[in-house]
mmCIF file of the N, C-alpha and C atoms, coordinates in Angstrom:
data_MODEL
# 
_entry.id   MODEL 
# 
loop_
_atom_site.group_PDB 
_atom_site.id 
_atom_site.type_symbol 
_atom_site.label_atom_id 
_atom_site.label_alt_id 
_atom_site.label_comp_id 
_atom_site.label_asym_id 
_atom_site.label_entity_id 
_atom_site.label_seq_id 
_atom_site.pdbx_PDB_ins_code 
_atom_site.Cartn_x 
_atom_site.Cartn_y 
_atom_site.Cartn_z 
_atom_site.occupancy 
_atom_site.B_iso_or_equiv 
_atom_site.pdbx_formal_charge 
_atom_site.auth_seq_id 
_atom_site.auth_comp_id 
_atom_site.auth_asym_id 
_atom_site.auth_atom_id 
_atom_site.pdbx_PDB_model_num 
ATOM 1   N N  . MET A 1 1  ? 115.768 98.070  87.125 1.00 0.00 ? 1  MET A N  1 
ATOM 2   C CA . MET A 1 1  ? 115.644 99.264  86.301 1.00 0.00 ? 1  MET A CA 1 
ATOM 3   C C  . MET A 1 1  ? 115.814 98.878  84.829 1.00 0.00 ? 1  MET A C  1 
ATOM 4   N N  . ILE A 1 2  ? 114.952 99.406  83.996 1.00 0.00 ? 2  ILE A N  1 
ATOM 5   C CA . ILE A 1 2  ? 115.020 99.140  82.561 1.00 0.00 ? 2  ILE A CA 1 
ATOM 6   C C  . ILE A 1 2  ? 116.110 100.004 81.939 1.00 0.00 ? 2  ILE A C  1 
ATOM 7   N N  . GLN A 1 3  ? 116.946 99.398  81.118 1.00 0.00 ? 3  GLN A N  1 
ATOM 8   C CA . GLN A 1 3  ? 117.950 100.141 80.357 1.00 0.00 ? 3  GLN A CA 1 
ATOM 9   C C  . GLN A 1 3  ? 117.849 99.710  78.915 1.00 0.00 ? 3  GLN A C  1 
ATOM 10  N N  . GLU A 1 4  ? 117.944 100.667 78.037 1.00 0.00 ? 4  GLU A N  1 
ATOM 11  C CA . GLU A 1 4  ? 117.871 100.358 76.621 1.00 0.00 ? 4  GLU A CA 1 
ATOM 12  C C  . GLU A 1 4  ? 119.054 101.005 75.918 1.00 0.00 ? 4  GLU A C  1 
ATOM 13  N N  . THR A 1 5  ? 119.703 100.240 75.067 1.00 0.00 ? 5  THR A N  1 
ATOM 14  C CA . THR A 1 5  ? 120.810 100.759 74.276 1.00 0.00 ? 5  THR A CA 1 
ATOM 15  C C  . THR A 1 5  ? 120.380 100.821 72.823 1.00 0.00 ? 5  THR A C  1 
ATOM 16  N N  . HIS A 1 6  ? 120.618 101.966 72.202 1.00 0.00 ? 6  HIS A N  1 
ATOM 17  C CA . HIS A 1 6  ? 120.313 102.155 70.785 1.00 0.00 ? 6  HIS A CA 1 
ATOM 18  C C  . HIS A 1 6  ? 121.612 102.088 69.990 1.00 0.00 ? 6  HIS A C  1 
ATOM 19  N N  . THR A 1 7  ? 121.589 101.374 68.901 1.00 0.00 ? 7  THR A N  1 
ATOM 20  C CA . THR A 1 7  ? 122.707 101.345 67.971 1.00 0.00 ? 7  THR A CA 1 
ATOM 21  C C  . THR A 1 7  ? 122.412 102.371 66.884 1.00 0.00 ? 7  THR A C  1 
ATOM 22  N N  . ILE A 1 8  ? 123.282 103.358 66.759 1.00 0.00 ? 8  ILE A N  1 
ATOM 23  C CA . ILE A 1 8  ? 123.110 104.407 65.751 1.00 0.00 ? 8  ILE A CA 1 
ATOM 24  C C  . ILE A 1 8  ? 123.889 103.979 64.521 1.00 0.00 ? 8  ILE A C  1 
ATOM 25  N N  . THR A 1 9  ? 123.186 103.799 63.410 1.00 0.00 ? 9  THR A N  1 
ATOM 26  C CA . THR A 1 9  ? 123.812 103.310 62.184 1.00 0.00 ? 9  THR A CA 1 
ATOM 27  C C  . THR A 1 9  ? 123.709 104.341 61.071 1.00 0.00 ? 9  THR A C  1 
ATOM 28  N N  . SER A 1 10 ? 124.551 104.163 60.080 1.00 0.00 ? 10 SER A N  1 
ATOM 29  C CA . SER A 1 10 ? 124.558 105.051 58.922 1.00 0.00 ? 10 SER A CA 1 
ATOM 30  C C  . SER A 1 10 ? 123.421 104.679 57.968 1.00 0.00 ? 10 SER A C  1 
ATOM 31  N N  . PRO A 1 11 ? 122.657 105.675 57.508 1.00 0.00 ? 11 PRO A N  1 
ATOM 32  C CA . PRO A 1 11 ? 121.597 105.400 56.539 1.00 0.00 ? 11 PRO A CA 1 
ATOM 33  C C  . PRO A 1 11 ? 122.111 105.355 55.101 1.00 0.00 ? 11 PRO A C  1 
ATOM 34  N N  . CYS A 1 12 ? 123.399 105.663 54.932 1.00 0.00 ? 12 CYS A N  1 
ATOM 35  C CA . CYS A 1 12 ? 123.957 105.767 53.584 1.00 0.00 ? 12 CYS A CA 1 
ATOM 36  C C  . CYS A 1 12 ? 125.451 105.459 53.621 1.00 0.00 ? 12 CYS A C  1 
ATOM 37  N N  . LYS A 1 13 ? 126.058 105.366 52.433 1.00 0.00 ? 13 LYS A N  1 
ATOM 38  C CA . LYS A 1 13 ? 127.513 105.228 52.400 1.00 0.00 ? 13 LYS A CA 1 
ATOM 39  C C  . LYS A 1 13 ? 128.112 106.584 52.062 1.00 0.00 ? 13 LYS A C  1 
ATOM 40  N N  . GLY A 1 14 ? 129.293 106.831 52.618 1.00 0.00 ? 14 GLY A N  1 
ATOM 41  C CA . GLY A 1 14 ? 129.952 108.104 52.388 1.00 0.00 ? 14 GLY A CA 1 
ATOM 42  C C  . GLY A 1 14 ? 131.081 108.321 53.376 1.00 0.00 ? 14 GLY A C  1 
ATOM 43  N N  . ILE A 1 15 ? 131.500 109.568 53.477 1.00 0.00 ? 15 ILE A N  1 
ATOM 44  C CA . ILE A 1 15 ? 132.609 109.967 54.349 1.00 0.00 ? 15 ILE A CA 1 
ATOM 45  C C  . ILE A 1 15 ? 132.051 110.762 55.530 1.00 0.00 ? 15 ILE A C  1 
ATOM 46  N N  . ILE A 1 16 ? 132.518 110.446 56.735 1.00 0.00 ? 16 ILE A N  1 
ATOM 47  C CA . ILE A 1 16 ? 132.125 111.212 57.917 1.00 0.00 ? 16 ILE A CA 1 
ATOM 48  C C  . ILE A 1 16 ? 132.778 112.591 57.811 1.00 0.00 ? 16 ILE A C  1 
ATOM 49  N N  . GLU A 1 17 ? 131.957 113.611 57.602 1.00 0.00 ? 17 GLU A N  1 
ATOM 50  C CA . GLU A 1 17 ? 132.454 114.983 57.463 1.00 0.00 ? 17 GLU A CA 1 
ATOM 51  C C  . GLU A 1 17 ? 132.611 115.667 58.814 1.00 0.00 ? 17 GLU A C  1 
ATOM 52  N N  . LYS A 1 18 ? 131.658 115.433 59.719 1.00 0.00 ? 18 LYS A N  1 
ATOM 53  C CA . LYS A 1 18 ? 131.680 116.119 61.012 1.00 0.00 ? 18 LYS A CA 1 
ATOM 54  C C  . LYS A 1 18 ? 131.088 115.212 62.079 1.00 0.00 ? 18 LYS A C  1 
ATOM 55  N N  . VAL A 1 19 ? 131.775 115.143 63.216 1.00 0.00 ? 19 VAL A N  1 
ATOM 56  C CA . VAL A 1 19 ? 131.281 114.430 64.395 1.00 0.00 ? 19 VAL A CA 1 
ATOM 57  C C  . VAL A 1 19 ? 130.997 115.497 65.449 1.00 0.00 ? 19 VAL A C  1 
ATOM 58  N N  . LEU A 1 20 ? 129.750 115.617 65.879 1.00 0.00 ? 20 LEU A N  1 
ATOM 59  C CA . LEU A 1 20 ? 129.334 116.676 66.797 1.00 0.00 ? 20 LEU A CA 1 
ATOM 60  C C  . LEU A 1 20 ? 129.262 116.222 68.250 1.00 0.00 ? 20 LEU A C  1 
ATOM 61  N N  . ILE A 1 21 ? 129.635 114.975 68.517 1.00 0.00 ? 21 ILE A N  1 
ATOM 62  C CA . ILE A 1 21 ? 129.551 114.409 69.865 1.00 0.00 ? 21 ILE A CA 1 
ATOM 63  C C  . ILE A 1 21 ? 130.873 113.742 70.230 1.00 0.00 ? 21 ILE A C  1 
ATOM 64  N N  . THR A 1 22 ? 131.012 113.408 71.501 1.00 0.00 ? 22 THR A N  1 
ATOM 65  C CA . THR A 1 22 ? 132.144 112.611 71.973 1.00 0.00 ? 22 THR A CA 1 
ATOM 66  C C  . THR A 1 22 ? 131.575 111.472 72.817 1.00 0.00 ? 22 THR A C  1 
ATOM 67  N N  . GLU A 1 23 ? 132.417 110.502 73.112 1.00 0.00 ? 23 GLU A N  1 
ATOM 68  C CA . GLU A 1 23 ? 131.990 109.450 74.023 1.00 0.00 ? 23 GLU A CA 1 
ATOM 69  C C  . GLU A 1 23 ? 131.655 110.105 75.360 1.00 0.00 ? 23 GLU A C  1 
ATOM 70  N N  . ASP A 1 24 ? 130.624 109.658 76.015 1.00 0.00 ? 24 ASP A N  1 
ATOM 71  C CA . ASP A 1 24 ? 130.101 110.191 77.278 1.00 0.00 ? 24 ASP A CA 1 
ATOM 72  C C  . ASP A 1 24 ? 129.293 111.475 77.111 1.00 0.00 ? 24 ASP A C  1 
ATOM 73  N N  . SER A 1 25 ? 129.098 111.961 75.866 1.00 0.00 ? 25 SER A N  1 
ATOM 74  C CA . SER A 1 25 ? 128.225 113.120 75.633 1.00 0.00 ? 25 SER A CA 1 
ATOM 75  C C  . SER A 1 25 ? 126.790 112.754 75.967 1.00 0.00 ? 25 SER A C  1 
ATOM 76  N N  . TYR A 1 26 ? 126.053 113.725 76.515 1.00 0.00 ? 26 TYR A N  1 
ATOM 77  C CA . TYR A 1 26 ? 124.611 113.570 76.671 1.00 0.00 ? 26 TYR A CA 1 
ATOM 78  C C  . TYR A 1 26 ? 123.966 114.173 75.434 1.00 0.00 ? 26 TYR A C  1 
ATOM 79  N N  . VAL A 1 27 ? 123.042 113.466 74.810 1.00 0.00 ? 27 VAL A N  1 
ATOM 80  C CA . VAL A 1 27 ? 122.364 113.983 73.616 1.00 0.00 ? 27 VAL A CA 1 
ATOM 81  C C  . VAL A 1 27 ? 120.856 113.964 73.831 1.00 0.00 ? 27 VAL A C  1 
ATOM 82  N N  . TYR A 1 28 ? 120.191 114.905 73.177 1.00 0.00 ? 28 TYR A N  1 
ATOM 83  C CA . TYR A 1 28 ? 118.736 115.028 73.227 1.00 0.00 ? 28 TYR A CA 1 
ATOM 84  C C  . TYR A 1 28 ? 118.118 114.373 72.002 1.00 0.00 ? 28 TYR A C  1 
ATOM 85  N N  . GLU A 1 29 ? 116.817 114.052 72.091 1.00 0.00 ? 29 GLU A N  1 
ATOM 86  C CA . GLU A 1 29 ? 116.109 113.474 70.952 1.00 0.00 ? 29 GLU A CA 1 
ATOM 87  C C  . GLU A 1 29 ? 116.260 114.378 69.733 1.00 0.00 ? 29 GLU A C  1 
ATOM 88  N N  . TRP A 1 30 ? 116.592 113.784 68.616 1.00 0.00 ? 30 TRP A N  1 
ATOM 89  C CA . TRP A 1 30 ? 116.718 114.419 67.294 1.00 0.00 ? 30 TRP A CA 1 
ATOM 90  C C  . TRP A 1 30 ? 117.831 115.462 67.214 1.00 0.00 ? 30 TRP A C  1 
ATOM 91  N N  . GLU A 1 31 ? 118.733 115.497 68.197 1.00 0.00 ? 31 GLU A N  1 
ATOM 92  C CA . GLU A 1 31 ? 119.913 116.365 68.118 1.00 0.00 ? 31 GLU A CA 1 
ATOM 93  C C  . GLU A 1 31 ? 120.820 115.848 67.002 1.00 0.00 ? 31 GLU A C  1 
ATOM 94  N N  . LYS A 1 32 ? 121.421 116.755 66.245 1.00 0.00 ? 32 LYS A N  1 
ATOM 95  C CA . LYS A 1 32 ? 122.352 116.351 65.183 1.00 0.00 ? 32 LYS A CA 1 
ATOM 96  C C  . LYS A 1 32 ? 123.603 115.757 65.825 1.00 0.00 ? 32 LYS A C  1 
ATOM 97  N N  . LEU A 1 33 ? 124.009 114.579 65.320 1.00 0.00 ? 33 LEU A N  1 
ATOM 98  C CA . LEU A 1 33 ? 125.168 113.873 65.869 1.00 0.00 ? 33 LEU A CA 1 
ATOM 99  C C  . LEU A 1 33 ? 126.335 113.825 64.893 1.00 0.00 ? 33 LEU A C  1 
ATOM 100 N N  . PHE A 1 34 ? 126.023 113.595 63.610 1.00 0.00 ? 34 PHE A N  1 
ATOM 101 C CA . PHE A 1 34 ? 127.035 113.428 62.568 1.00 0.00 ? 34 PHE A CA 1 
ATOM 102 C C  . PHE A 1 34 ? 126.547 114.054 61.269 1.00 0.00 ? 34 PHE A C  1 
ATOM 103 N N  . PHE A 1 35 ? 127.516 114.383 60.408 1.00 0.00 ? 35 PHE A N  1 
ATOM 104 C CA . PHE A 1 35 ? 127.229 114.731 59.022 1.00 0.00 ? 35 PHE A CA 1 
ATOM 105 C C  . PHE A 1 35 ? 128.021 113.769 58.143 1.00 0.00 ? 35 PHE A C  1 
ATOM 106 N N  . ILE A 1 36 ? 127.343 113.175 57.167 1.00 0.00 ? 36 ILE A N  1 
ATOM 107 C CA . ILE A 1 36 ? 127.981 112.258 56.226 1.00 0.00 ? 36 ILE A CA 1 
ATOM 108 C C  . ILE A 1 36 ? 127.833 112.834 54.830 1.00 0.00 ? 36 ILE A C  1 
ATOM 109 N N  . LYS A 1 37 ? 128.957 112.936 54.109 1.00 0.00 ? 37 LYS A N  1 
ATOM 110 C CA . LYS A 1 37 ? 128.919 113.362 52.708 1.00 0.00 ? 37 LYS A CA 1 
ATOM 111 C C  . LYS A 1 37 ? 128.823 112.106 51.851 1.00 0.00 ? 37 LYS A C  1 
ATOM 112 N N  . THR A 1 38 ? 127.717 111.987 51.113 1.00 0.00 ? 38 THR A N  1 
ATOM 113 C CA . THR A 1 38 ? 127.477 110.791 50.306 1.00 0.00 ? 38 THR A CA 1 
ATOM 114 C C  . THR A 1 38 ? 128.316 110.821 49.039 1.00 0.00 ? 38 THR A C  1 
ATOM 115 N N  . SER A 1 39 ? 128.379 109.690 48.365 1.00 0.00 ? 39 SER A N  1 
ATOM 116 C CA . SER A 1 39 ? 129.130 109.607 47.108 1.00 0.00 ? 39 SER A CA 1 
ATOM 117 C C  . SER A 1 39 ? 128.504 110.492 46.031 1.00 0.00 ? 39 SER A C  1 
ATOM 118 N N  . GLU A 1 40 ? 127.218 110.844 46.188 1.00 0.00 ? 40 GLU A N  1 
ATOM 119 C CA . GLU A 1 40 ? 126.556 111.759 45.251 1.00 0.00 ? 40 GLU A CA 1 
ATOM 120 C C  . GLU A 1 40 ? 126.832 113.217 45.596 1.00 0.00 ? 40 GLU A C  1 
ATOM 121 N N  . GLY A 1 41 ? 127.520 113.473 46.709 1.00 0.00 ? 41 GLY A N  1 
ATOM 122 C CA . GLY A 1 41 ? 127.860 114.830 47.118 1.00 0.00 ? 41 GLY A CA 1 
ATOM 123 C C  . GLY A 1 41 ? 126.853 115.474 48.058 1.00 0.00 ? 41 GLY A C  1 
ATOM 124 N N  . ASN A 1 42 ? 125.812 114.750 48.436 1.00 0.00 ? 42 ASN A N  1 
ATOM 125 C CA . ASN A 1 42 ? 124.817 115.282 49.376 1.00 0.00 ? 42 ASN A CA 1 
ATOM 126 C C  . ASN A 1 42 ? 125.331 115.177 50.806 1.00 0.00 ? 42 ASN A C  1 
ATOM 127 N N  . MET A 1 43 ? 124.876 116.090 51.671 1.00 0.00 ? 43 MET A N  1 
ATOM 128 C CA . MET A 1 43 ? 125.237 116.053 53.083 1.00 0.00 ? 43 MET A CA 1 
ATOM 129 C C  . MET A 1 43 ? 124.049 115.513 53.874 1.00 0.00 ? 43 MET A C  1 
ATOM 130 N N  . GLU A 1 44 ? 124.247 114.393 54.556 1.00 0.00 ? 44 GLU A N  1 
ATOM 131 C CA . GLU A 1 44 ? 123.201 113.766 55.367 1.00 0.00 ? 44 GLU A CA 1 
ATOM 132 C C  . GLU A 1 44 ? 123.432 114.099 56.838 1.00 0.00 ? 44 GLU A C  1 
ATOM 133 N N  . GLU A 1 45 ? 122.391 114.590 57.511 1.00 0.00 ? 45 GLU A N  1 
ATOM 134 C CA . GLU A 1 45 ? 122.444 114.837 58.950 1.00 0.00 ? 45 GLU A CA 1 
ATOM 135 C C  . GLU A 1 45 ? 121.959 113.579 59.664 1.00 0.00 ? 45 GLU A C  1 
ATOM 136 N N  . ILE A 1 46 ? 122.723 113.132 60.649 1.00 0.00 ? 46 ILE A N  1 
ATOM 137 C CA . ILE A 1 46 ? 122.363 111.922 61.383 1.00 0.00 ? 46 ILE A CA 1 
ATOM 138 C C  . ILE A 1 46 ? 121.956 112.311 62.803 1.00 0.00 ? 46 ILE A C  1 
ATOM 139 N N  . SER A 1 47 ? 120.786 111.837 63.230 1.00 0.00 ? 47 SER A N  1 
ATOM 140 C CA . SER A 1 47 ? 120.294 112.061 64.586 1.00 0.00 ? 47 SER A CA 1 
ATOM 141 C C  . SER A 1 47 ? 119.610 110.778 65.050 1.00 0.00 ? 47 SER A C  1 
ATOM 142 N N  . VAL A 1 48 ? 119.146 110.781 66.297 1.00 0.00 ? 48 VAL A N  1 
ATOM 143 C CA . VAL A 1 48 ? 118.465 109.596 66.837 1.00 0.00 ? 48 VAL A CA 1 
ATOM 144 C C  . VAL A 1 48 ? 117.247 110.064 67.633 1.00 0.00 ? 48 VAL A C  1 
ATOM 145 N N  . GLY A 1 49 ? 116.198 109.277 67.622 1.00 0.00 ? 49 GLY A N  1 
ATOM 146 C CA . GLY A 1 49 ? 114.957 109.636 68.303 1.00 0.00 ? 49 GLY A CA 1 
ATOM 147 C C  . GLY A 1 49 ? 114.925 109.229 69.757 1.00 0.00 ? 49 GLY A C  1 
ATOM 148 N N  . ALA A 1 50 ? 116.033 109.405 70.448 1.00 0.00 ? 50 ALA A N  1 
ATOM 149 C CA . ALA A 1 50 ? 116.117 109.072 71.874 1.00 0.00 ? 50 ALA A CA 1 
ATOM 150 C C  . ALA A 1 50 ? 117.131 109.996 72.526 1.00 0.00 ? 50 ALA A C  1 
ATOM 151 N N  . SER A 1 51 ? 116.991 110.202 73.827 1.00 0.00 ? 51 SER A N  1 
ATOM 152 C CA . SER A 1 51 ? 117.976 110.987 74.569 1.00 0.00 ? 51 SER A CA 1 
ATOM 153 C C  . SER A 1 51 ? 118.741 110.054 75.496 1.00 0.00 ? 51 SER A C  1 
ATOM 154 N N  . GLY A 1 52 ? 119.962 110.456 75.820 1.00 0.00 ? 52 GLY A N  1 
ATOM 155 C CA . GLY A 1 52 ? 120.779 109.639 76.709 1.00 0.00 ? 52 GLY A CA 1 
ATOM 156 C C  . GLY A 1 52 ? 122.252 109.929 76.525 1.00 0.00 ? 52 GLY A C  1 
ATOM 157 N N  . THR A 1 53 ? 123.081 108.981 76.945 1.00 0.00 ? 53 THR A N  1 
ATOM 158 C CA . THR A 1 53 ? 124.533 109.138 76.936 1.00 0.00 ? 53 THR A CA 1 
ATOM 159 C C  . THR A 1 53 ? 125.160 108.259 75.864 1.00 0.00 ? 53 THR A C  1 
ATOM 160 N N  . ILE A 1 54 ? 126.093 108.839 75.120 1.00 0.00 ? 54 ILE A N  1 
ATOM 161 C CA . ILE A 1 54 ? 126.855 108.078 74.129 1.00 0.00 ? 54 ILE A CA 1 
ATOM 162 C C  . ILE A 1 54 ? 127.846 107.201 74.894 1.00 0.00 ? 54 ILE A C  1 
ATOM 163 N N  . THR A 1 55 ? 127.699 105.895 74.762 1.00 0.00 ? 55 THR A N  1 
ATOM 164 C CA . THR A 1 55 ? 128.576 104.972 75.498 1.00 0.00 ? 55 THR A CA 1 
ATOM 165 C C  . THR A 1 55 ? 129.738 104.477 74.650 1.00 0.00 ? 55 THR A C  1 
ATOM 166 N N  . SER A 1 56 ? 129.607 104.581 73.330 1.00 0.00 ? 56 SER A N  1 
ATOM 167 C CA . SER A 1 56 ? 130.677 104.136 72.440 1.00 0.00 ? 56 SER A CA 1 
ATOM 168 C C  . SER A 1 56 ? 130.586 104.912 71.140 1.00 0.00 ? 56 SER A C  1 
ATOM 169 N N  . LEU A 1 57 ? 131.695 105.488 70.728 1.00 0.00 ? 57 LEU A N  1 
ATOM 170 C CA . LEU A 1 57 ? 131.785 106.204 69.459 1.00 0.00 ? 57 LEU A CA 1 
ATOM 171 C C  . LEU A 1 57 ? 132.676 105.370 68.553 1.00 0.00 ? 57 LEU A C  1 
ATOM 172 N N  . ARG A 1 58 ? 132.139 104.875 67.451 1.00 0.00 ? 58 ARG A N  1 
ATOM 173 C CA . ARG A 1 58 ? 132.835 103.887 66.627 1.00 0.00 ? 58 ARG A CA 1 
ATOM 174 C C  . ARG A 1 58 ? 133.546 104.469 65.411 1.00 0.00 ? 58 ARG A C  1 
ATOM 175 N N  . ILE A 1 59 ? 133.359 105.758 65.132 1.00 0.00 ? 59 ILE A N  1 
ATOM 176 C CA . ILE A 1 59 ? 133.944 106.358 63.926 1.00 0.00 ? 59 ILE A CA 1 
ATOM 177 C C  . ILE A 1 59 ? 134.588 107.701 64.280 1.00 0.00 ? 59 ILE A C  1 
ATOM 178 N N  . LYS A 1 60 ? 135.330 108.241 63.306 1.00 0.00 ? 60 LYS A N  1 
ATOM 179 C CA . LYS A 1 60 ? 135.912 109.577 63.460 1.00 0.00 ? 60 LYS A CA 1 
ATOM 180 C C  . LYS A 1 60 ? 135.801 110.302 62.127 1.00 0.00 ? 60 LYS A C  1 
ATOM 181 N N  . GLU A 1 61 ? 136.022 111.608 62.146 1.00 0.00 ? 61 GLU A N  1 
ATOM 182 C CA . GLU A 1 61 ? 135.951 112.391 60.917 1.00 0.00 ? 61 GLU A CA 1 
ATOM 183 C C  . GLU A 1 61 ? 136.933 111.839 59.892 1.00 0.00 ? 61 GLU A C  1 
ATOM 184 N N  . GLY A 1 62 ? 136.474 111.745 58.644 1.00 0.00 ? 62 GLY A N  1 
ATOM 185 C CA . GLY A 1 62 ? 137.302 111.231 57.562 1.00 0.00 ? 62 GLY A CA 1 
ATOM 186 C C  . GLY A 1 62 ? 137.107 109.754 57.284 1.00 0.00 ? 62 GLY A C  1 
ATOM 187 N N  . ASP A 1 63 ? 136.451 109.037 58.193 1.00 0.00 ? 63 ASP A N  1 
ATOM 188 C CA . ASP A 1 63 ? 136.199 107.603 57.987 1.00 0.00 ? 63 ASP A CA 1 
ATOM 189 C C  . ASP A 1 63 ? 135.170 107.388 56.884 1.00 0.00 ? 63 ASP A C  1 
ATOM 190 N N  . PHE A 1 64 ? 135.354 106.317 56.108 1.00 0.00 ? 64 PHE A N  1 
ATOM 191 C CA . PHE A 1 64 ? 134.351 105.894 55.133 1.00 0.00 ? 64 PHE A CA 1 
ATOM 192 C C  . PHE A 1 64 ? 133.393 104.950 55.835 1.00 0.00 ? 64 PHE A C  1 
ATOM 193 N N  . VAL A 1 65 ? 132.095 105.150 55.613 1.00 0.00 ? 65 VAL A N  1 
ATOM 194 C CA . VAL A 1 65 ? 131.092 104.253 56.187 1.00 0.00 ? 65 VAL A CA 1 
ATOM 195 C C  . VAL A 1 65 ? 130.186 103.721 55.085 1.00 0.00 ? 65 VAL A C  1 
ATOM 196 N N  . SER A 1 66 ? 129.682 102.524 55.299 1.00 0.00 ? 66 SER A N  1 
ATOM 197 C CA . SER A 1 66 ? 128.700 101.906 54.408 1.00 0.00 ? 66 SER A CA 1 
ATOM 198 C C  . SER A 1 66 ? 127.324 102.036 55.044 1.00 0.00 ? 66 SER A C  1 
ATOM 199 N N  . THR A 1 67 ? 126.300 101.755 54.264 1.00 0.00 ? 67 THR A N  1 
ATOM 200 C CA . THR A 1 67 ? 124.947 101.709 54.807 1.00 0.00 ? 67 THR A CA 1 
ATOM 201 C C  . THR A 1 67 ? 124.908 100.674 55.930 1.00 0.00 ? 67 THR A C  1 
ATOM 202 N N  . GLU A 1 68 ? 124.326 101.048 57.048 1.00 0.00 ? 68 GLU A N  1 
ATOM 203 C CA . GLU A 1 68 ? 124.198 100.206 58.248 1.00 0.00 ? 68 GLU A CA 1 
ATOM 204 C C  . GLU A 1 68 ? 125.489 100.063 59.052 1.00 0.00 ? 68 GLU A C  1 
ATOM 205 N N  . SER A 1 69 ? 126.551 100.820 58.719 1.00 0.00 ? 69 SER A N  1 
ATOM 206 C CA . SER A 1 69 ? 127.744 100.832 59.575 1.00 0.00 ? 69 SER A CA 1 
ATOM 207 C C  . SER A 1 69 ? 127.358 101.381 60.945 1.00 0.00 ? 69 SER A C  1 
ATOM 208 N N  . ILE A 1 70 ? 127.914 100.804 61.995 1.00 0.00 ? 70 ILE A N  1 
ATOM 209 C CA . ILE A 1 70 ? 127.633 101.294 63.348 1.00 0.00 ? 70 ILE A CA 1 
ATOM 210 C C  . ILE A 1 70 ? 128.466 102.546 63.590 1.00 0.00 ? 70 ILE A C  1 
ATOM 211 N N  . LEU A 1 71 ? 127.778 103.642 63.953 1.00 0.00 ? 71 LEU A N  1 
ATOM 212 C CA . LEU A 1 71 ? 128.441 104.914 64.222 1.00 0.00 ? 71 LEU A CA 1 
ATOM 213 C C  . LEU A 1 71 ? 128.678 105.111 65.718 1.00 0.00 ? 71 LEU A C  1 
ATOM 214 N N  . ALA A 1 72 ? 127.683 104.763 66.530 1.00 0.00 ? 72 ALA A N  1 
ATOM 215 C CA . ALA A 1 72 ? 127.777 104.976 67.976 1.00 0.00 ? 72 ALA A CA 1 
ATOM 216 C C  . ALA A 1 72 ? 126.721 104.139 68.685 1.00 0.00 ? 72 ALA A C  1 
ATOM 217 N N  . LEU A 1 73 ? 126.903 104.019 70.006 1.00 0.00 ? 73 LEU A N  1 
ATOM 218 C CA . LEU A 1 73 ? 125.905 103.375 70.868 1.00 0.00 ? 73 LEU A CA 1 
ATOM 219 C C  . LEU A 1 73 ? 125.416 104.412 71.867 1.00 0.00 ? 73 LEU A C  1 
ATOM 220 N N  . LEU A 1 74 ? 124.110 104.406 72.120 1.00 0.00 ? 74 LEU A N  1 
ATOM 221 C CA . LEU A 1 74 ? 123.479 105.370 73.017 1.00 0.00 ? 74 LEU A CA 1 
ATOM 222 C C  . LEU A 1 74 ? 122.736 104.625 74.116 1.00 0.00 ? 74 LEU A C  1 
ATOM 223 N N  . LYS A 1 75 ? 123.029 104.951 75.374 1.00 0.00 ? 75 LYS A N  1 
ATOM 224 C CA . LYS A 1 75 ? 122.278 104.407 76.513 1.00 0.00 ? 75 LYS A CA 1 
ATOM 225 C C  . LYS A 1 75 ? 121.115 105.354 76.773 1.00 0.00 ? 75 LYS A C  1 
ATOM 226 N N  . ASP A 1 76 ? 119.907 104.887 76.498 1.00 0.00 ? 76 ASP A N  1 
ATOM 227 C CA . ASP A 1 76 ? 118.696 105.699 76.619 1.00 0.00 ? 76 ASP A CA 1 
ATOM 228 C C  . ASP A 1 76 ? 118.424 106.023 78.083 1.00 0.00 ? 76 ASP A C  1 
ATOM 229 N N  . ASP A 1 77 ? 118.116 107.307 78.372 1.00 0.00 ? 77 ASP A N  1 
ATOM 230 C CA . ASP A 1 77 ? 117.769 107.693 79.740 1.00 0.00 ? 77 ASP A CA 1 
ATOM 231 C C  . ASP A 1 77 ? 116.274 107.527 80.012 1.00 0.00 ? 77 ASP A C  1 
ATOM 232 N N  . LEU A 1 78 ? 115.521 107.117 78.973 1.00 0.00 ? 78 LEU A N  1 
ATOM 233 C CA . LEU A 1 78 ? 114.090 106.851 79.066 1.00 0.00 ? 78 LEU A CA 1 
ATOM 234 C C  . LEU A 1 78 ? 113.276 108.079 79.479 1.00 0.00 ? 78 LEU A C  1 
ATOM 235 N N  . LEU A 1 79 ? 113.796 109.285 79.179 1.00 0.00 ? 79 LEU A N  1 
ATOM 236 C CA . LEU A 1 79 ? 113.086 110.537 79.426 1.00 0.00 ? 79 LEU A CA 1 
ATOM 237 C C  . LEU A 1 79 ? 112.598 111.100 78.104 1.00 0.00 ? 79 LEU A C  1 
ATOM 238 N N  . ILE A 1 80 ? 111.473 111.780 78.134 1.00 0.00 ? 80 ILE A N  1 
ATOM 239 C CA . ILE A 1 80 ? 110.979 112.450 76.935 1.00 0.00 ? 80 ILE A CA 1 
ATOM 240 C C  . ILE A 1 80 ? 111.554 113.857 76.937 1.00 0.00 ? 80 ILE A C  1 
ATOM 241 N N  . THR A 1 81 ? 112.393 114.143 75.946 1.00 0.00 ? 81 THR A N  1 
ATOM 242 C CA . THR A 1 81 ? 113.041 115.451 75.826 1.00 0.00 ? 81 THR A CA 1 
ATOM 243 C C  . THR A 1 81 ? 112.945 115.894 74.381 1.00 0.00 ? 81 THR A C  1 
ATOM 244 N N  . GLY A 1 82 ? 113.581 117.006 74.064 1.00 0.00 ? 82 GLY A N  1 
ATOM 245 C CA . GLY A 1 82 ? 113.583 117.490 72.690 1.00 0.00 ? 82 GLY A CA 1 
ATOM 246 C C  . GLY A 1 82 ? 114.813 118.316 72.421 1.00 0.00 ? 82 GLY A C  1 
ATOM 247 N N  . SER A 1 83 ? 115.038 118.619 71.167 1.00 0.00 ? 83 SER A N  1 
ATOM 248 C CA . SER A 1 83 ? 116.171 119.429 70.736 1.00 0.00 ? 83 SER A CA 1 
ATOM 249 C C  . SER A 1 83 ? 115.639 120.504 69.810 1.00 0.00 ? 83 SER A C  1 
ATOM 250 N N  . ASP A 1 84 ? 116.234 121.694 69.865 1.00 0.00 ? 84 ASP A N  1 
ATOM 251 C CA . ASP A 1 84 ? 115.802 122.792 68.982 1.00 0.00 ? 84 ASP A CA 1 
ATOM 252 C C  . ASP A 1 84 ? 116.120 122.518 67.552 1.00 0.00 ? 84 ASP A C  1 
# 
């Protein structure tokens, strides 16, 4: 059986304002996972283009992250789904 793991990384540096998932959460394609407040004061929504189970959550609210910091790992269920 094919299994694929996605590494979800930060596209920017800033503070984790909100974590919308937990470890073992099932997430849908493009579902909002995190909000990061950038040093410029903008709020970035973080999502991933795959559905599956969060196998590792590497950050918590209030953490500072840099560009390309690992936020979470997702085990892809290899199904085509969507999120509202």
